[in-house]
C-alpha positions in Angstrom: 197.3 -25.4 -83.9 198.9 -28.7 -82.5 197.2 -28.5 -78.5 199.1 -25.9 -76.5 202.3 -25.9 -78.1 201.2 -24.5 -81.6 200.5 -21.5 -80.3 204.2 -20.8 -79.2 205.0 -21.0 -82.6 207.1 -17.7 -82.9 208.8 -18.5 -79.7 210.3 -21.9 -80.7 211.2 -19.5 -84.2 213.1 -17.1 -82.0 214.7 -19.5 -79.8 215.7 -21.8 -82.7 216.9 -18.7 -84.2 219.4 -17.8 -81.5 220.8 -20.9 -81.2 221.9 -20.5 -84.7 222.9 -17.2 -84.2 225.1 -18.3 -81.4 226.5 -21.5 -83.6 227.2 -19.5 -86.9 229.3 -17.1 -84.8 231.8 -20.3 -83.9 232.0 -21.1 -87.8 231.9 -18.3 -89.6 235.5 -15.7 -90.4 236.1 -13.2 -88.4 235.6 -10.9 -92.3 232.1 -12.2 -92.3 230.5 -12.3 -88.6 229.0 -8.9 -89.5 226.3 -10.9 -91.4 225.0 -11.8 -88.0 223.3 -8.7 -87.6 221.1 -9.1 -90.5 220.5 -12.9 -89.6 219.2 -11.8 -86.4 217.5 -9.1 -87.5 215.6 -11.3 -90.3 214.6 -14.0 -87.8 213.0 -11.6 -85.6 211.0 -10.1 -88.6 209.9 -13.8 -89.5 208.8 -14.3 -85.6 207.1 -10.4 -85.9 205.3 -12.1 -89.1 204.5 -15.8 -87.5 202.8 -13.4 -84.1 200.7 -11.3 -86.5 199.5 -14.8 -88.5 197.9 -15.3 -84.6 195.6 -12.3 -84.9 192.1 -13.1 -83.8 193.1 -16.3 -81.8 192.0 -16.6 -78.6 193.4 -19.4 -76.1 194.2 -19.7 -72.7 197.5 -22.7 -72.7 198.3 -24.6 -69.6 195.7 -24.1 -67.5 196.2 -20.0 -67.6 199.7 -20.2 -67.3 200.0 -18.0 -71.2 197.5 -16.5 -72.6 197.1 -15.7 -76.5 194.6 -13.2 -77.3 194.6 -10.0 -79.0 196.7 -7.7 -76.1 199.8 -10.8 -76.2 199.7 -10.6 -80.3 200.1 -7.1 -80.8 203.1 -7.0 -78.4 204.6 -10.1 -79.7 204.5 -8.3 -83.1 206.3 -5.2 -81.4 209.0 -6.4 -79.5 210.7 -8.4 -82.1 210.2 -5.0 -84.7 212.1 -3.6 -81.5 214.7 -5.9 -81.7 215.2 -5.7 -85.3 216.0 -2.1 -85.0 218.5 -2.7 -82.0 220.1 -5.4 -84.2 220.9 -3.2 -87.0 221.7 0.0 -85.0 224.3 -2.1 -83.0 226.2 -3.2 -85.8 229.1 -0.2 -85.8 229.1 -1.0 -81.8 229.8 -4.8 -82.3 232.2 -4.4 -85.0 234.3 -2.1 -83.3 234.4 -3.4 -79.6 233.4 -7.4 -80.0 235.1 -10.5 -81.2 232.1 -12.6 -81.0 229.3 -10.8 -82.1 226.6 -14.1 -82.2 227.1 -13.9 -78.2 225.6 -10.3 -78.5 222.7 -10.7 -80.7 221.9 -14.0 -79.4 220.9 -12.1 -76.0 219.1 -9.6 -77.6 217.0 -11.8 -79.1 216.7 -13.7 -75.7 215.5 -10.3 -74.2 212.8 -10.3 -76.7 211.8 -13.8 -75.9 210.9 -12.9 -72.4 209.3 -10.0 -73.4 207.1 -11.5 -75.7 206.8 -14.1 -72.6 205.4 -11.5 -70.3 203.2 -10.1 -72.7 201.3 -13.2 -72.6 201.5 -14.6 -69.1 198.4 -15.0 -66.7 200.3 -16.2 -63.9 202.3 -14.8 -61.5 205.4 -17.2 -61.5 205.4 -17.7 -64.9 206.0 -13.7 -65.1 208.3 -13.6 -62.6 210.5 -16.5 -64.6 210.2 -14.3 -68.4 210.7 -11.0 -66.3 213.9 -12.2 -64.5 215.0 -13.7 -67.9 214.7 -10.3 -69.3 216.6 -8.7 -66.4 219.5 -11.7 -66.8 220.0 -10.4 -70.0 220.4 -6.8 -69.2 222.9 -7.5 -66.5 225.1 -8.7 -69.2 224.3 -6.2 -72.0 224.6 -2.8 -69.7 228.5 -4.3 -68.8 228.9 -5.3 -72.4 232.2 -2.8 -72.8 234.1 -4.7 -70.1 236.9 -2.5 -70.8 235.0 0.4 -69.8 234.9 1.3 -66.3 231.3 3.0 -66.4 230.0 0.1 -68.2 231.4 -2.3 -65.5 229.8 0.2 -62.9 226.7 0.2 -64.4 226.4 -3.6 -64.7 227.4 -3.9 -61.2 224.7 -1.2 -59.8 222.2 -2.8 -61.9 222.9 -6.3 -60.5 223.1 -5.6 -57.0 219.8 -3.2 -57.6 217.9 -5.8 -59.2 218.6 -8.7 -57.2 217.0 -6.3 -54.5 214.0 -5.4 -56.4 213.5 -9.4 -57.5 213.8 -10.3 -53.9 211.1 -8.0 -52.6 209.0 -8.7 -56.3 209.0 -12.8 -55.4 208.2 -12.3 -51.8 205.3 -10.2 -52.5 204.1 -13.0 -55.1 204.4 -15.2 -52.1 202.1 -13.2 -50.0 199.3 -13.0 -52.7 199.8 -16.9 -53.0 199.6 -17.4 -49.1 196.5 -15.2 -49.0 194.3 -16.1 -52.1 196.0 -19.2 -52.6 195.8 -18.9 -56.4 199.1 -17.9 -58.7 196.9 -17.3 -61.9 195.8 -13.9 -62.1 192.2 -14.9 -62.5 192.5 -16.9 -59.2 193.4 -13.9 -57.5 190.6 -11.8 -58.4 188.1 -14.4 -58.0 189.2 -14.7 -54.6 189.4 -11.0 -53.9 186.0 -10.9 -55.4 184.9 -13.5 -52.9 185.8 -12.3 -49.9 188.5 -15.1 -49.2 191.7 -13.4 -49.4 193.5 -12.5 -46.4 193.4 -8.9 -46.4 196.3 -7.8 -44.2 198.6 -10.1 -45.8 197.2 -9.4 -49.6 197.9 -5.5 -48.7 201.2 -6.4 -47.4 202.1 -8.7 -50.8 200.4 -5.9 -53.2 202.5 -3.6 -52.0 205.8 -5.3 -52.5 204.3 -6.3 -56.1 204.0 -3.3 -57.1 207.3 -1.8 -55.3 208.9 -4.5 -57.5 207.3 -2.8 -61.0 208.2 0.3 -59.9 212.0 -0.9 -60.1 211.2 -2.3 -63.3 209.8 0.9 -64.6 212.3 3.3 -63.5 209.4 5.4 -61.2 210.3 7.4 -58.4 211.7 6.2 -55.5 212.9 3.1 -57.4 214.6 5.3 -60.0 218.0 5.3 -58.7 219.5 2.5 -60.8 218.1 4.1 -64.3 220.3 7.2 -64.9 223.4 5.7 -63.9 222.9 2.6 -65.8 221.9 4.4 -69.2 225.0 6.4 -69.2 227.4 3.8 -68.1 226.0 0.9 -70.8 226.8 0.9 -74.2 224.5 3.4 -76.1 222.8 0.9 -78.2 222.1 -1.3 -75.0 220.7 1.9 -73.2 218.1 2.5 -76.5 216.8 -1.5 -75.7 216.7 -0.8 -72.2 215.1 2.2 -72.3 212.3 1.3 -74.6 211.9 -2.6 -74.7 212.3 -3.1 -70.7 210.2 -0.5 -69.9 207.7 -1.2 -72.4 207.5 -5.2 -71.4 207.2 -4.3 -67.5 204.1 -2.0 -68.3 202.6 -4.6 -70.6 202.8 -7.3 -67.9 201.7 -4.7 -65.1 198.7 -3.8 -67.0 197.6 -7.0 -67.6 198.3 -8.0 -63.8 196.2 -4.8 -62.8 193.4 -5.3 -64.9 193.0 -9.4 -64.7 194.3 -9.8 -61.1 194.1 -6.8 -59.2 191.2 -5.1 -60.3 188.4 -6.0 -57.6 191.0 -4.6 -54.8 191.3 -1.2 -56.9 190.8 0.8 -53.8 193.9 -0.2 -52.2 196.1 0.3 -55.6 195.0 3.2 -57.0 196.1 6.0 -54.3 199.7 3.7 -54.6 200.2 4.1 -58.3 199.0 8.0 -58.1 201.3 8.8 -55.7 204.4 6.9 -57.6 202.7 8.8 -61.1 203.0 12.2 -59.0 206.6 11.9 -57.7 208.4 10.5 -60.7 206.3 13.0 -63.3 208.0 15.8 -61.1 211.5 14.4 -60.1 212.1 13.0 -63.3 211.7 16.4 -65.3 212.9 18.4 -62.5 216.0 16.6 -62.0 216.5 16.3 -66.3 217.2 20.3 -66.1 220.3 20.0 -64.4 221.9 17.2 -66.9 225.0 17.9 -69.1 225.2 14.1 -70.6 222.6 13.2 -73.3 221.8 9.4 -71.7 221.3 11.3 -67.9 218.8 13.8 -69.5 217.3 11.1 -71.8 217.0 8.7 -68.6 215.6 11.5 -66.3 212.8 11.8 -69.2 212.2 8.4 -69.2 211.2 8.9 -65.2 208.9 11.7 -66.3 207.1 9.4 -69.1 206.6 6.7 -66.1 205.1 9.0 -64.4 202.7 9.8 -66.9 201.9 5.9 -67.6 201.2 5.5 -63.8 198.8 8.4 -64.0 196.7 6.3 -66.5 197.2 2.9 -64.2 195.6 4.8 -61.2 192.4 6.1 -63.4 192.1 2.3 -64.4 188.5 0.9 -63.2 186.4 -2.6 -64.7 185.5 -2.0 -68.5 187.9 1.4 -68.7 189.1 0.6 -72.0 189.7 4.1 -73.1 192.3 4.2 -70.3 194.1 0.7 -71.3 193.8 2.1 -74.8 195.7 5.8 -74.1 198.3 3.6 -71.9 199.6 1.6 -74.8 199.2 4.3 -77.2 201.6 6.3 -75.2 203.7 3.1 -74.8 204.2 2.7 -78.3 204.6 6.4 -79.2 207.0 7.0 -76.5 208.8 4.1 -78.1 208.8 5.7 -81.2 210.2 8.8 -80.0 213.1 7.2 -77.6 214.4 5.0 -80.3 214.6 8.0 -82.6 216.5 9.7 -79.7 218.6 7.0 -79.0 219.7 6.1 -82.5 220.7 9.7 -82.9 223.0 9.2 -79.8 224.5 5.7 -81.3 225.6 7.7 -84.2 227.1 10.5 -82.4 229.0 8.6 -79.5 230.6 6.3 -82.5 231.9 9.0 -84.3 233.0 11.2 -81.4 233.1 8.6 -78.1 231.4 11.2 -76.2 228.3 12.0 -74.9 227.9 15.4 -73.3 225.4 18.3 -74.0 228.1 20.1 -75.7 229.7 17.7 -77.9 226.3 17.8 -79.9 227.0 21.8 -80.7 226.3 22.8 -84.6 225.3 18.8 -85.1 223.1 20.2 -87.7 225.9 21.6 -89.5 227.9 18.3 -89.0 224.7 15.9 -89.3 222.1 17.4 -90.8 219.7 14.3 -90.8 220.5 13.4 -86.9 219.8 16.8 -86.1 216.6 16.8 -87.4 215.9 13.3 -86.1 216.4 14.2 -82.6 214.4 17.4 -82.8 211.5 16.0 -84.0 212.2 13.0 -80.9 212.2 15.5 -78.7 209.5 17.6 -79.9 207.5 14.4 -79.6 208.8 13.7 -76.1 207.6 17.0 -74.9 204.1 16.5 -76.5 204.1 19.2 -79.4 201.2 19.0 -82.1 201.5 17.0 -85.1 203.8 14.4 -83.8 203.4 11.6 -81.9 203.7 12.4 -78.0 201.0 15.2 -78.8 198.3 12.4 -79.7 199.2 9.9 -77.4 199.3 12.3 -74.5 196.2 14.1 -75.3 194.7 11.1 -75.5 195.9 9.3 -72.3 195.3 12.6 -70.4 191.8 12.7 -71.8 190.9 9.2 -71.0 192.4 9.7 -67.5 190.0 13.0 -66.8 187.1 11.2 -68.3 187.4 7.7 -65.7 188.6 9.3 -62.7 187.5 12.9 -62.4 189.5 13.7 -59.1 192.6 13.3 -61.2 192.1 16.5 -62.8 194.4 18.1 -60.9 197.0 15.4 -61.5 196.2 16.0 -65.4 197.0 19.5 -65.0 200.2 19.0 -62.9 201.4 16.6 -65.8 200.8 19.3 -68.6 203.0 21.7 -66.5 206.0 18.9 -66.3 205.3 18.4 -70.2 205.8 22.1 -70.8 208.9 22.0 -68.4 210.5 18.9 -70.3 210.2 21.2 -73.5 212.8 23.4 -71.8 215.3 20.8 -71.6 214.7 19.1 -74.9 215.0 22.8 -76.4 218.5 23.1 -74.6 219.6 20.2 -76.4 218.4 21.7 -79.9 220.0 24.8 -79.2 223.1 23.0 -79.1 222.8 21.4 -82.5 221.0 24.4 -84.0 222.5 27.5 -82.9 226.0 26.9 -81.2 228.9 26.8 -83.6 230.7 23.8 -85.4 234.0 25.0 -84.9 236.5 22.7 -85.3 234.4 19.6 -85.0 234.4 17.1 -87.6 231.3 15.7 -89.3 229.4 13.0 -88.0 229.2 9.9 -90.5 226.2 7.3 -89.7 226.0 3.8 -91.3 223.4 3.7 -94.3 221.2 1.0 -92.1 221.0 3.4 -89.0 220.0 6.5 -91.3 217.4 4.6 -93.1 216.1 3.4 -89.5 215.7 7.3 -88.7 213.9 7.7 -91.4 211.6 5.3 -90.3 211.3 6.3 -87.4 210.7 9.6 -87.8 207.8 9.0 -90.7 206.2 6.6 -87.6 206.4 9.6 -85.2 204.6 11.8 -87.9 202.1 9.6 -89.3 201.1 8.5 -85.7 200.9 12.2 -84.8 198.5 13.0 -87.9 196.8 9.5 -88.6 196.8 7.2 -85.8 193.6 5.5 -86.2 195.2 2.0 -87.9 197.4 1.5 -84.5 194.2 2.6 -81.8 192.4 -0.2 -84.0 194.7 -2.7 -82.8 194.9 -1.2 -79.6 191.1 -1.4 -79.1 191.1 -5.0 -79.8 194.1 -5.8 -77.4 191.8 -3.6 -74.6 188.6 -5.9 -75.4 191.0 -8.9 -74.7 192.0 -7.2 -71.4 188.0 -6.6 -70.3 186.7 -9.4 -71.9 
């Protein structure tokens, strides 16, 4: 490695690839621009491999602004993989709707770049810049179907509420700096541990920062943007937003809490426990009333944010089992949600509709899509032999072992999982029991069908043999608590 800059080789490759995709869009003839999806996917795959080559390395770059360790390496591999799936799943939408596909794929790659930096951030302003870069890309992507009023509405709502949350987050960061005199995560922890932090100012800053992150992960009561943006954004963008942005925000929050805020755990644990409680209940109960598939998944995602925040509320010094559970559930949730949204992308492209009634008889019209959606929803509900069961069981067990006082909340989480099974079964009933009379077959592109088969395999494998992934996650946890 050539100094600190050498550790950023994956990020440099990604920046160069994004610039190349934008440039190729200017010179390729229209009939060849479909190749840009595969160029972007290949570049992201190369970035994932380049990140994997840094496994086992440990370094603090630029005075602690960025940290290269097992934790950042894991997610610097995963985020490009999600980007590959989104690029390949977007080909039909881009071909139908966009005249300059390079812009779209370049923005997706830029968003992945921001997520990679977020996973490695060890300082508040660096994390904030990366978080805002990711947010800006999603503001644009959410309104990319510019001739669709719903997409325009989604973009406007996301920008306005996102700007408010960013202001709250930045003000919280300024208060933390004023209270501790540091912006690095380790510097903040040292100030709190030594008693030099101003308690009132630090407490207010902590609340504002957690509120800002609450918006980013769509936790109640900061969740109201989520269903509207999910419904209005183009289906591939909703898939990317639902999985990657939420995963990136949780990844950043996990490092911030374990490295920077752990000495003040008594102050933030009750806050996160309260957010977990209301998110689990509101997300799952409101999902029962939804008739639009994207809004249903949006409220389901809010419930999953509650499960993850329950893990955060149980974090303690050296509680690597809990951090393992959080990361494990993030991966399982991501695989299940991606599979569900790939089905939504295929049905939306074929029918132009997204209501539950539009899934009537899908098992006859598109057996693979119906099977993939059923597997994804069974996993999200936490049924055995699927990833969701294993990840929830691991996470809930870790919470009880680390914080026995939260046992009642784990019981509530199990009840809410049963509630989620009901509304998932409603969708499955539409697909397998309702008649498909008068409805055409749903044809999906070969690439999307291949991705669905791959994701279904991942969901099943993680449900019955998660050991290889857990080994990587344990390495990441050791880096967090080093």
